[in-house]
C-alpha positions as CSV (number, residue, x, y, z in Angstrom):
1,M,64.6,184.4,88.3
2,A,67.9,183.5,89.9
3,K,67.4,185.2,93.3
4,K,64.7,183.2,94.8
5,T,63.8,180.5,92.2
6,Q,61.8,177.8,94.0
7,R,60.5,175.8,90.8
8,I,60.9,175.8,87.1
9,G,58.1,174.0,85.4
10,R,57.4,171.0,87.5
11,Y,60.9,170.8,89.1
12,K,62.0,171.7,92.4
13,I,64.9,173.6,92.7
14,L,67.6,172.2,95.2
15,G,70.5,174.5,94.3
16,E,72.7,176.0,91.8
17,L,75.5,173.8,90.4
18,G,77.1,176.4,87.9
19,R,76.7,179.5,85.6
20,G,77.7,179.8,82.0
21,A,77.1,182.1,78.9
22,M,73.9,180.6,78.0
23,G,72.3,180.3,81.6
24,I,72.2,178.7,84.8
25,V,72.6,175.0,85.7
26,Y,70.3,174.0,88.8
27,K,70.3,170.8,90.7
28,A,66.5,169.9,90.8
29,E,64.1,167.3,91.8
30,D,61.6,165.6,89.3
31,P,58.5,165.0,91.5
32,N,56.8,163.1,89.0
33,L,59.6,160.3,88.6
34,D,61.4,161.2,91.9
35,R,64.8,161.5,90.5
36,T,67.5,164.3,90.8
37,V,68.3,166.1,87.6
38,A,70.5,168.8,86.3
39,L,68.2,171.5,85.0
40,K,70.0,173.9,82.3
41,T,68.0,177.2,81.6
42,I,68.7,179.1,78.6
43,V,67.6,182.7,78.3
44,L,65.4,183.4,75.1
45,E,65.7,186.2,72.7
46,A,64.1,189.5,73.8
47,D,62.4,190.4,70.5
48,A,59.6,188.5,69.3
49,E,60.7,187.4,65.9
50,G,64.4,186.4,67.1
51,R,62.7,184.5,70.1
52,K,60.3,182.7,67.9
53,E,63.1,181.3,65.7
54,Y,65.3,180.6,68.7
55,E,62.7,178.5,70.4
56,K,62.0,176.6,67.0
57,R,65.6,175.9,67.0
58,F,66.1,175.0,70.5
59,F,63.1,172.5,70.5
60,L,64.2,170.7,67.5
61,E,67.8,170.4,68.7
62,A,66.4,169.4,72.1
63,K,64.1,166.7,70.9
64,A,67.1,165.3,68.6
65,A,69.3,165.0,71.8
66,G,66.5,163.3,73.9
67,K,66.7,160.4,71.3
68,L,70.5,159.5,72.3
69,N,70.7,156.9,74.7
70,H,74.4,155.9,75.4
71,P,76.7,155.3,78.4
72,N,79.0,158.1,76.9
73,I,76.4,160.5,76.5
74,V,74.6,162.6,79.3
75,T,71.0,161.7,78.8
76,V,68.3,164.3,78.1
77,Y,64.8,163.6,80.2
78,D,62.8,166.6,79.2
79,F,62.6,170.3,77.9
80,G,60.0,173.2,78.1
81,E,59.7,176.8,78.4
82,E,59.0,178.9,81.5
83,E,58.4,182.7,81.2
84,S,61.5,184.1,79.4
85,M,63.7,181.1,79.4
86,A,63.8,177.4,78.1
87,Y,65.0,174.7,80.1
88,L,66.4,171.2,79.6
89,A,66.3,168.6,82.4
90,M,69.2,166.2,82.1
91,E,71.0,163.2,83.8
92,L,72.8,164.3,86.7
93,V,76.6,163.2,86.4
94,E,78.6,163.0,89.6
95,G,82.2,163.9,89.1
96,T,84.0,166.8,87.6
97,D,84.5,168.1,83.9
98,L,87.8,167.5,81.9
99,R,88.6,171.3,82.0
100,L,89.2,171.0,85.7
101,R,91.5,168.0,85.3
102,L,93.8,169.9,82.6
103,K,93.9,173.1,84.7
104,D,97.2,174.9,84.6
105,G,98.7,172.6,81.9
106,A,98.7,169.5,83.6
107,A,98.7,166.5,81.4
108,L,97.1,163.2,81.9
109,S,98.8,159.8,82.0
110,P,98.7,158.3,78.6
111,V,96.3,155.5,79.6
112,D,94.1,157.9,81.1
113,A,94.1,160.3,78.3
114,V,93.6,157.5,75.3
115,D,90.9,155.9,77.5
116,I,88.9,159.2,77.7
117,A,89.4,160.1,74.1
118,Q,88.4,156.5,73.0
119,Q,84.8,156.7,75.3
120,V,84.1,160.1,73.8
121,A,84.8,158.8,70.2
122,E,82.3,156.0,71.1
123,G,79.9,158.3,72.2
124,L,80.3,160.6,69.2
125,G,80.1,157.7,66.6
126,Y,76.7,156.8,68.1
127,A,75.4,160.2,67.8
128,H,76.9,160.7,64.4
129,E,75.2,157.5,63.0
130,R,71.8,159.2,64.0
131,G,72.7,162.4,62.1
132,I,73.7,164.6,65.1
133,V,76.8,166.5,65.2
134,H,77.9,168.1,68.3
135,R,80.0,171.1,67.0
136,D,81.5,172.0,70.3
137,I,83.7,169.3,71.7
138,K,86.0,170.7,74.4
139,P,87.1,169.7,77.8
140,G,84.4,171.8,79.5
141,N,81.6,169.6,77.5
142,I,83.3,166.2,78.7
143,M,82.4,164.9,82.3
144,L,84.6,162.5,84.2
145,Q,82.8,160.3,86.7
146,P,84.8,158.9,89.8
147,R,85.3,155.3,88.2
148,G,86.8,157.0,85.0
149,Q,83.7,156.9,82.6
150,A,83.4,159.9,80.2
151,K,80.3,161.4,79.2
152,I,79.7,164.1,76.6
153,M,77.5,166.9,77.6
154,D,75.4,169.5,75.7
155,F,74.4,167.6,72.7
156,G,71.4,169.7,71.1
157,L,73.0,172.8,72.6
158,A,75.8,173.1,70.7
159,R,74.2,174.2,67.5
160,M,72.2,176.8,69.7
161,R,75.5,178.1,71.0
162,V,77.4,178.7,67.7
163,A,74.3,180.2,66.3
164,D,74.5,182.9,68.9
165,H,78.2,183.7,68.3
166,K,78.7,185.2,64.8
167,T,80.1,188.3,63.4
168,S,78.5,190.6,61.3
169,T,79.8,188.7,58.3
170,G,78.3,185.4,59.5
171,M,81.5,183.6,60.7
172,V,81.0,181.5,63.5
173,L,83.1,182.3,66.9
174,G,82.0,179.5,69.2
175,T,85.1,178.2,71.0
176,P,87.9,178.8,68.7
177,K,90.6,177.0,70.2
178,Y,88.6,173.5,69.7
179,M,87.1,174.5,66.5
180,S,88.0,172.6,63.0
181,P,89.3,174.5,60.2
182,E,85.9,174.3,58.2
183,Q,84.0,175.6,61.2
184,V,86.4,178.6,61.3
185,A,85.9,179.5,57.8
186,G,82.1,179.2,58.3
187,Q,81.5,176.1,56.2
188,P,79.0,173.5,56.7
189,V,80.4,170.8,59.1
190,D,79.8,167.1,59.5
191,Q,81.2,164.4,61.9
192,R,84.7,164.9,60.7
193,S,84.6,168.3,62.4
194,D,83.9,166.6,66.0
195,V,86.9,164.4,65.0
196,F,89.1,167.2,64.7
197,S,87.9,168.9,68.0
198,L,88.6,165.5,69.5
199,G,92.0,165.3,68.3
200,I,92.7,168.7,69.8
201,V,91.4,167.5,73.1
202,L,93.6,164.4,73.1
203,Y,96.6,166.4,72.3
204,E,95.8,168.5,75.2
205,M,95.4,165.7,77.6
206,L,98.7,163.8,76.4
207,T,100.9,166.9,76.5
208,G,99.3,169.3,78.5
209,V,99.9,171.8,75.7
210,R,96.9,174.0,74.4
211,L,97.1,173.4,70.8
212,F,96.4,176.4,68.3
213,A,96.9,179.0,71.4
214,G,97.2,182.7,70.4
215,A,97.0,186.0,71.7
216,D,93.5,186.9,70.4
217,T,90.5,185.2,68.7
218,P,92.0,186.2,65.1
219,Q,95.2,184.4,65.9
220,I,93.9,181.3,67.2
221,M,91.8,181.0,64.1
222,H,94.6,181.7,61.7
223,N,96.6,178.8,63.8
224,V,93.6,176.4,63.5
225,V,93.6,176.9,59.7
226,H,97.3,177.3,58.9
227,V,99.6,175.7,61.7
228,E,100.8,172.2,62.0
229,H,101.1,170.5,65.2
230,E,104.3,169.3,66.7
231,P,104.0,165.5,67.3
232,P,103.0,164.4,71.0
233,S,106.0,162.5,71.1
234,R,108.8,165.4,70.7
235,I,106.6,167.0,73.8
236,K,106.6,163.7,75.8
237,P,109.3,161.1,74.7
238,E,107.8,158.4,76.3
239,L,104.5,158.5,74.2
240,P,104.6,155.6,71.8
241,S,104.9,156.8,68.2
242,M,101.6,155.3,67.1
243,L,100.0,158.1,69.0
244,D,101.7,160.2,66.8
245,F,99.9,158.7,63.9
246,V,96.5,158.9,65.5
247,V,96.8,162.5,66.5
248,A,98.2,163.4,63.1
249,R,95.3,161.8,61.2
250,A,92.7,163.3,63.5
251,L,94.1,166.8,63.1
252,K,94.2,166.8,59.3
253,K,93.1,170.2,57.9
254,D,91.5,168.7,54.8
255,P,88.5,166.6,56.2
256,S,88.7,164.3,53.2
257,V,92.0,162.7,54.5
258,R,90.8,162.9,58.3
259,Y,89.4,160.1,60.1
260,Q,86.0,159.9,58.2
261,D,84.1,158.6,61.3
262,A,84.4,158.6,65.2
263,Y,84.5,154.7,65.4
264,E,87.4,154.6,63.0
265,L,89.2,156.8,65.5
266,S,88.0,154.6,68.6
267,A,89.5,151.6,66.9
268,D,93.0,153.0,66.4
269,L,92.7,154.5,70.0
270,G,91.7,151.0,71.4
271,N,95.1,149.5,69.7
272,C,96.9,152.4,71.3
273,L,95.1,151.6,74.7
274,A,96.0,147.9,74.5
275,E,99.9,148.5,73.8
276,L,99.9,151.2,76.7
277,R,98.4,148.8,79.1
278,G,100.4,146.0,77.9
279,K,103.7,147.9,78.4
280,A,102.4,149.1,81.8
281,S,101.3,145.6,83.2
282,V,104.8,144.1,82.2
283,A,106.8,144.5,85.6
284,P,110.4,143.2,86.0
285,T,111.1,141.2,89.3
286,P,114.4,140.8,91.1
287,D,115.0,137.5,89.4
288,G,114.6,138.9,86.0
289,T,111.3,137.5,85.0
290,K,108.4,139.7,84.4
291,T,104.9,139.5,85.7
292,I,102.1,140.3,83.5
293,K,98.9,141.6,85.1
294,I,95.5,140.9,83.0
295,A,93.3,143.8,83.0
296,A,89.7,143.4,84.0
297,G,86.6,145.0,82.6
298,D,88.1,146.3,79.2
299,R,85.3,147.5,76.9
300,S,84.9,145.9,73.6
301,I,86.1,147.9,70.8
302,Q,83.5,148.4,67.9
303,A,85.1,148.1,64.5
304,P,84.8,151.0,62.2
305,A,82.7,150.9,58.9
306,A,84.5,148.9,56.2
307,R,83.3,151.2,53.5
308,D,85.4,153.9,55.1
309,I,88.6,152.2,55.6
310,A,91.3,152.6,53.0
311,A,94.3,150.5,52.8
312,D,96.4,152.8,54.7
313,S,93.9,154.0,57.2
314,A,94.4,152.0,60.2
315,L,97.3,151.3,62.1
316,P,99.7,148.4,60.7
317,F,98.5,145.1,62.0
318,S,102.2,144.4,63.2
319,R,102.1,147.3,65.7
320,Q,99.5,145.7,67.5
321,F,101.7,143.2,69.1
322,D,104.7,143.6,71.2
323,P,107.4,141.3,70.5
324,S,109.9,142.3,73.0
325,L,109.5,139.3,75.4
326,A,110.2,136.8,72.8
327,L,113.3,138.6,71.6
328,D,114.4,138.9,75.1
329,R,114.0,135.2,75.5
330,V,115.9,134.3,72.5
331,A,118.8,136.9,73.6
332,R,119.1,135.3,77.1
333,S,119.2,131.5,75.7
334,P,122.3,129.8,76.5
335,R,122.3,127.8,73.1
336,L,122.4,131.2,71.2
337,G,125.4,131.2,68.9
338,R,126.2,127.4,69.4
339,A,126.6,125.2,66.1
340,P,124.1,122.5,65.8
341,R,125.3,119.0,66.8
342,P,125.6,116.5,64.2
343,V,123.1,113.6,64.7
344,G,124.1,110.4,63.4
345,L,121.8,107.2,62.9
346,L,123.1,105.3,66.0
347,R,122.5,108.5,68.3
348,R,119.2,109.0,66.5
349,F,118.2,105.4,67.2
350,L,119.4,105.5,70.8
351,L,117.8,109.0,71.9
352,D,114.6,109.0,69.7
353,P,111.9,106.5,70.9
354,S,109.9,106.9,67.8
355,A,112.7,106.2,65.6
356,R,113.6,103.2,67.6
357,R,110.1,101.8,67.4
358,F,109.9,102.5,63.7
359,F,113.5,100.4,63.0
360,I,112.0,97.5,65.4
361,F,108.6,97.2,63.5
362,A,110.5,97.5,60.1
363,L,113.1,94.7,61.2
364,L,110.2,92.5,62.2
365,G,108.5,93.2,59.0
366,A,111.4,92.3,56.9
367,L,111.9,89.0,58.9
368,L,108.1,88.0,58.6
369,G,108.4,88.9,54.8
370,G,111.5,86.5,54.6
371,W,110.1,83.7,56.3
372,I,106.8,83.6,54.4
373,A,108.9,83.7,50.9
374,F,110.9,80.9,52.0
375,V,108.2,78.7,53.8
């Protein structure tokens, strides 16, 4: 089909965008709506029984993914079947995937890393509210547009992918380096599994280190379940300690003490982003003053669900503010260390207009009262 493919369904093929384990992604034109789409093809099972079950799962997942409409999720327009393969028509996103940005262990700037993670968390939170779990969050499934917007790909296909990668004992293989401990163990997963996977991606963006790396798949799976991560600030000392807190909570092995939903993670990432941008915008000048640039176009942060927040689940309120400017002003004050001057009644009368007015009015009142009493 790939050698001289001219049309799939109603879509006219314009070129090939890439190939993967599941099939080929084409750039295609939709003549009905006159728009360009990304057309992802999936090869169906050869045997009749397996193919019927595969088709059923595919169309259920594609229909669910088609209901997701969020700025941080690639939109699914259409799906169908052509001969021996199924296809999915999706929004064509201009840009590159996060995997290429992280190539050869290159870390992102802290601001970019936290910004991308927060956008992905917002998209995941939206999908989780609608009962859809991605199950395969990794850099290759996160598209980055030229202006910095992040979009999650392959909603609806992730469950198909993990269903295709099982051992004879039923253990899911998927993408082991970005899987949660419960996925590795073959247990049922929920939205907290996506949170763990996003925590791995965030760690890699911040440090350039591939977490839970191993020589082979069994070693990687062992590391995911048993090995604790090193705090990011030990690898990159310039990172604020509050990011250690966020990463540690996202990567809890026990789902019950992990972030319970992606919106909760997004809220803490928003606080981290505000602190990072605040520090970056304070630039010292030759005269010792500091110029603060106000960032434009920041997205509003959606608060996490109150029912899921414990007393110690969010960042300390005091960590959201930076008192360094006020402390610097106090430290530079020429009056620091001086004892206060004694203020006498005469000095107060001469220097304080309000006290002087009060004294004059009181004196006039006393004279008027005395005159009334003796007349």
